N, C-alpha and C positions, 0 to 999 in steps of 0.2 A: 286157784288150793291153795294152801300153806303148805308148802313145801315140807319134805319129813326130813328128819335131822341125817346129814350127812357126817361117816364117819373117817372117807377118804382125808387123808391128810395132802395140807396145801404143799408138804416138798416133795411131793409129788410132780406140782407144777413148776415151782422154785427151786431149783438144784441146789442140793446141798446147800440145805438151810439149817438143819438142821444136827445137833451135835451135844456130846456130853462130856460131863469135866466135874468139875472140883468145884467148891464154892470164889474161884482165884479172882480176882477184883472187886469181888464182894466186901471177904473178908476184910480187907481195908479199910475202902470207903468211906470207916466209921461214922454208916448209916445211923443206929439208933441215937446216937449225942445231935446229928443232924437236925431228925425230927423230933428233938425233943422242945417243947416248949410252952412256958408259961401262958401268953397270949395265944397260943394258934393251934387248935387241932388237926393234926397229919395225917390223914389216911393213905398210907404208901402200903404195894406189893407191887414183889416183882416173882415173875416167874417161868422158869425153864419152860421152852414152849417141845421142845423135843420127847419128853417125860412128864412134864406137868410139875416137877417139883418146884416148890416155893424159897428164891432164891432169899427173899427178906422178905418181914412184913412188919404194919405197927400200925393199931387201929385199922385192922381192916376190914374187920364187924363195925366200925363203928358209921353210922347213917350221918355224911357232909352233906350238904349242898356241891354237888359239883359244877355250876353254869354253862357254861357253851361245852364242857367236856360230853353234856347232855347230847349233844352232835351224835356223836359216834354212835350208840342209840338208833336215833333217828334214820341214820344214814347206814346202819345195819340192814334194819326195816328194811327200810324202803329198796336196799341192792338183791337182799335175800326174797320178798313178795315179790318184786317186777322181774328179776334179775337184770344182770347190765345192760346188754342191747334190747330194753324193751323202751320203747319210742311213743311217747304223750302225742294223739292225736285231735289236734283240732278240727270237725268237722266245718265246711262252709255250706249254706240250704239256700235255695232262692224260693221268692213266690212268685205267681205269675209266667209268662210266655219267655223264652231264651231264644229268640232270633235275631238274626243279621246283627249278632256284635250286641243286641240290645235285650236287658231285660226288664221288662214294662213293670214285675213286682220290687220286693225288695229284697235284701241280701240281709242273711242269718249269719250271727258268728257265734257258735253255742262253744263257751268254756269249758276247756277240761283239765281245767289247771296247775296246769302248764310252767314250770317257773320261769324256763328258761327260752321263752317266748323270746328275743330280743332281735332287732333290729334285720342279723343277715336273715333269718328267718324268714321274716316278715317283705323284705323286698323279695327273695325268687316266690315268694305264695304272688306276691303280686304282680310281678314275673310272668309267671305260669298264667295267671289268669288273662292276661292277656294275648300270651300265645294260644289260649282257649278261644281267641277273636271276641271278648269281652268290649265292648268300646264304652258303653253307657249302662247305671243303674239311675233308674229311674221313679222309684219311691223309697230312697235312703236303704238306709244300711243299722240291722236291730243287733245289739250286743247282747248276748244271753249268756249272763253270769251267773244264772238258779243252780249252777253245780254244787255251789259251796252257800253255805250263809254269809250273813250279812257282819259278822263282824271281823272287821281290816285289820286288828291288833286283836293279841292276846292282853288283858291286862299287866302284866308289866311291860307292854311296850310303850301302853296307853299312858303309863303313868310319867311316858320322858318325851312324848311327844311335843312338850310346848318347846321343851329345851333343845331336842334335836331335831333337825331336816334332811340328818346323814342317810344316804341310799342303807343303811342297812336298816332304818327304821319307818324303809319304806310298807305303807299297805300291801294289803292281799285283796284278791279276787280271785274268780275262776280265769277271768282272761284280762291279763295284766302283762305289759309290755315294757320289755326292758328295764325287769325287775322292779318296776315303779319309779322308775326315778327318770331324770330327764339330766342331760351331761351339754355342761357349758364349756367352751374351747375357747382357750386366748392362745392366739398367738402373736406373737412383739414386730415390730415393725423395727423402724431404724431408730435409735437415738431421740431420746426428744418428741417425737410423735406417740401417738395412740396406739395402742394396741385391737386385733383385733380379736374384738367377742361375738361369739353366736352360739346358736341352739344347734349342735347338729343330731343326726345328719340334716333336717333340715329346720325352718325356724316354724314352728307351733304355734298355731290359731290361740292357744289360752296359757302361751306362756308370754307374760310380759317381758323383756331385757331393759334395762335399762345403766347407766353409770359410763366411768369410762374408767382403763386402765394404764399408767405413762408406763412408755419403754424404754430404760436404763439402762445406763454402761453395764457393762459382767454378764453371768452365766443366770443370776440369781432366777427359782422361778416360785418361791415361796411365802412372795411378795402379796399373792394376789386373795382378795377378801371377796366373798360370796355371803351374800345372809340369802333366807328366803322367807316370803310370808305367800298364804294364801290369798284370792279374792271372794268376794262375794258369790262368784260365779263355778267356783271349785278349781279354778283356775290356778296356777303361780304367778309370781312377782318376784323377778329376781334382780338385784341389784349384787353390780360387781367395781371393783374398786383397786387402789393399790394400786403395784410394778412389776414389772415382769423385764428381765436382763434382754437386750437386744441378741445376744447370744445360744440364747435358752430353745431347748424347743416347745413346742404346742404343749402349752397344759388344759387338761381335761379336769372338771372338777364333777362331781355327781349328786347330784341332790334329789330326795323322794316328794312325792307328789300330795297334793293334800288329797284328790281325789281319781284313784285308777280309772275310773270308766273317763274318765274328762278327758287325762289324758293320753290312756286306749286310743279311744275314739281322735284323736288329735295324728296320732302314728298312722294307723288305717287309713284316712285320708290322705294322708301324706303319699302316703307308699303308691296307693293305688289311684291318686291323680297325678304324682313323677313316671308310674307309669302308663299315662295316656288312659285314665280309667274316668269317664266323666261321673259326679252324684253329684245325683239331682234328687234332693230332698233332706233331712238330718238323718244326725248319727243319734240313734238315742237306745236307752236298754229296754230291754223287753222277752219276750218268751217266744221261741220257735216254734212254730205254728206242726202239727203232726203231721200235715199235707205236707209240705213243704217239700222242694226236690232235691237232693247230695246234689252238690257242683263239684267240690274241689275237700281236701283236708290237708289240713297242713301239719307235715311234719315235724318234729321236734327236734330235738337232740337223744341222744343215747342216755337211760339213768346213768350208765357209768360218767360221764360227763355233768350231769346233775347234780349227785353225789361230790364229785371232787369240787364245783364250787361251794356247797353246801358246808367243806370240811374245812379245805384251802384257807378262805377266806373268812370260815367262819360265816355263811350270810344267814341273819334271822328271818330275812323274806322267805329264801328258800326252805327255811328249817319251819318257815308255817304253810309252804303249799305243802309240801309234800306232807307236811301230817293233817294236814285238809283233805288232802287226793286217797292217804290211806284211811280217812274216815267215811269216806263215801263208803265203802265197801260191807258184805252184809253178808251175814252167815245163811246160808240154806243149803238145807241137807246134807252139812258138811262143809259148800262149797263156796270158796269167795269170790264176790262180784263184785266187779269194779262201779260204782255209782248208783249199787241201791239203794243207798239211802242219797241225805243231803249232808256232803262234808262240815264239817265242825272242826275246830281247837279238840274240843272235846270227844267226840267220838275219833278222833284222831288220835288220841293219847289212852284212848278204849284200847285199839287198835294195836296200836305201841308195845304196850302193855301184856295183849294179850301174847306177841310172838315172843318176850320176853321168857314168859312164863312157860304155853305149850312147847318153843323151837329153844330157846339157851337152853331152858329147864332152870333156871331161877328159880327158890321155891323159897328166900327168904322173904318177908314184909323190902318193901320202896315204895317212893312215891312220886307217879311225874305226872305234875301238873301240866306241862307241855314241853314240845319237842326242840325248842329252841334254848332252854336251858336261864332266859333272863327271870329266871324265878328261884331266890335261894328258898322255897318252897320245895320244888325238885330237891328228893332226897333218896341217897344212897348209897352204900359200901364200896372201898374200894374191891373188896373180893368181888360184887356183883360187877364191876365192869369191868376184871384180869377173867370172868367166864365170858362177858360177850367175844373181849378179844380172843381168848384162845378158842370159844367155836367160830367165830368167822377165820381162824387161822385152819381150820379145820375144815372147809367149804372151798372143794377146788376150783370150782367156780364159778367162786364168790373174791376169795382172798386179794388175788393180785391187783385187782380193781378197786377193791378196798381200803392195801395196803398204798393203791397208789394215790386215792384222795387226800390222805393226808398231809398237810404240810412237812419238809424235809428244813432240815435244822439248817441255820444261816443261809436257806439259798430264796423260801417263796413262805409266802401268805403270812399267817402267825406266827410262825418259828423262824418268819425271816432276819428278825435281829435279834433271836436270841440264841445262846451258844457261839454267836460268832465270833469271839475273837481267839477260837480255837479250832483253827483251820483243820486238823485230826476230823475230827467229830459234825464239818458241816456236811448236812447232806446223810448224815450216819441214824440222825431220829429220825422218826416220823411218825408225828403226834397229833393231836387236837390239844388245843390248849382251850379256857375259860377263864375267866375275870367276872371278880363284880367287886364294887367299891361301896355299896348299899344294902342292907342296911349293915351288913357284916361285910368284912372283906374274903374272897376268895378266889383264890390262886389254883389254877386244876392244869393238870398235862400228865396225858395217860398216851399210850401206843405204845409203839416198837422199835426194839434196834438190835443190830445184831455183834454181840459179843466177841472178841477175838477165841476166850476158851466156853463159852458158856454156849457159843451158837446164840439161836433167835431165842428173843427175849421179849415177852409181854411187861409193860410198867403201868403201874399207876400211882399218880402223886396229888393230891386234892388237899390242900391248906386250908383252913376256915380261922377266921376269929372268931372268942370266943364272946357271945352275948354279951353285956350289960358290963363288959370291959372296955378297955381301948382297945384299939386295932391297931392289927402291926398292918407295919405299911404294906403297900401289894409289891414293891418291887424287892423286899427282903425274900415275902416267900416266895416268890420266880427264882431270885436269887438261890434260894434254898436250893430249892429242886435242882437248878442248873447245875450250880457246885456238886450237884448228888452224883448228877451223872459223869462230870468231869471225874470223879473222885474214882467213878467205877472204870472209867476207860484207863486210869493209871496204870 
């Protein structure tokens, strides 16, 4: 059931975060002049959370493209609907008989859209199955991806597939392992020798690895180059080259897979066989029969950790997975039921839009095409984002985890290198960033900070290049935003 709006302020959870005061710090920051530009439309708003007072705003009701700042909304909807401790469970069924350690039929893994189905989780599942006495599976394994539709990327991500093989462009599926990526480890040897390269946690059947990396003097690790191409069978070919310093730590490089099923099948086979469970027959996609018997449930990480991964690292794979997962809900007599329909990006966008209207109370027009923000077609105002941030702060059971999901200035995630040269502000700003460069420049940042006079402040700064004009530099817009924060704290 969709949660009712809570009016209890999160101030009771995070002690002494609310204070009042004059506009000290904001008066002298020269914000109006900073956000006046012929080449950029800046949607900006700062709100004191203790009493809702607007400390500064400019173009706050102008629709702009927020880019990945959109993930604030996706994460808020997921935490609100599922609640922070919720765990996605992936059931495993079997057919035939289970006797003397032998399953005479097949194993069926029914994907439920867990975006954090990582090696540690699968290792534990395989270990548990071994402890249950399973020694062999006689008729192979079926991976059931029927909970989601077949769309592996939203349209905005499809446009970049040919030029990007990075982990953030990984395809989605209701059963996808390790964020639909593979990990290549490069370990330096002695100077003049080839480094050791390999796929972790173990070699995968459908990953071809070739090339060499020379070990050189020093500690540099940025000389390793990795290229990825797809094979005709849906596998991946990885070519590694370059050099690494002999005193450098092991370097890990992540690349997306071409086909999430092929990679997932490799991981499943590897973990089960490493646990000593013999698999006879193929691993294939298919449906779980209605008469299959429940054997085990893979228990994933809590929603608070999933949303943390979403916002801290601006992970588009997690965004699309959560969007589809929320899209499986259907309304029946006022009740919300998970997997009432097949999850899709469009149905997920409908769900999130409904959350914004019915829970947050946004009544002004907006456009939400996807939950990742990788499209300039998403359109919101700065004031609408402030409504989301302010609403989340008032949810006593949600706000601590929501705040913790946001990267910290100069410390981690997408804010690790921002405001880094100001040690006084390191860790002070908690915010989600967003950038795009095509077809217009977009740079945004939105979140919270605690001001010495104003107490906790929610803020939104989104800059868009003007269509039909020369686009501003991405770093110029970002620096304007960072400099505004620095000026506020002077």
